[in-house]
N, C-alpha and C positions, 0 to 999 in steps of 0.2 A: 933529736928534738925534743923539747921539756912538754910533757904531758899538761894540758890545762883543763881544768873543771869550771864548768860555768854553773850559777846557783839560780834557781828559780823558786822565790818565796811564793807558798801556796796559801800558807795561813801565818798569823802574826799576832802575838799578845805581849804586852810591854809593860814595864813598871818605871815610873821617873825616880831617878837616884835624889836624893836631898840635894845634893849640891851641883848647882850648875845645871844645864839645859841636855843633860845623859839621860838613857832611857837604856835598859837592860831589858833585851827583846829575846822570846823563845819563839821559833820559828819552824813550822813545817816545811821541808824543801825537796825540790827535786834537785840532784846532782847531776849535770851531764857532763859526760867527760868527752874528751876530744876524739878518742879511738870508736866512739859510737855507743859506749854503754851508757846507763843511767840507773840511779838507784836513789831510793827517799831516804829521808832521814831528818832526825829533830838537831837544833844547833841552837846554843846560846851566842848572843852576838850583841854590841852595843850600837846605839844609834845617838850621834849628837848632830845638832844644828840641821835635823831632817835628813842625814847621810849616816849611812852603815858604816862601821868603824871596825874592820877585822884587827884583831889583836895577834896577829902571827898565829893563828890556830887556837888561841886559847882565850879565854874570856873569864876575868876576875868574876865570881860571884860574892856579893857582898854578905850574905847569909843565907843559911838553910831555909829559914823563914822566907824570903824572897823568892827564893827557887821554888819552894813550895806553894806560894802564893800563884807564881806565873803557870806551873803545873795544874795546880785545881783550876783555874781559868781555862785552860785547854780543854781539861776535861768538862767542865761544866758549858762549854761552847762545843763539844762533841768531837773534836780532834786529837783529844789528849790521849787516846787510846790506840792510835794507829801503831802497827807493829810490823817492823819490815821481815821479821823472822816469821811471820805467817802473811797469809794473802791479805791484800788491801781489800 
């Protein structure tokens, strides 16, 4: 049986792309695995028409500047320094 992972979004910041109704989101999440374990982590993901759009595990980042703005927002909001390699 395939193992499944459910993702719970805890925090999110986003920036609208110039074209259409697409947003690039940076999220702090809890990944809950079907075998009963869980782990925290960050992810980039797209949102379109208010729905998350997973891109088969990869998200195209339009520019380093956009990525840095999203990261800076997380730090300004107080959740950009979470580190799963250290205790939360």
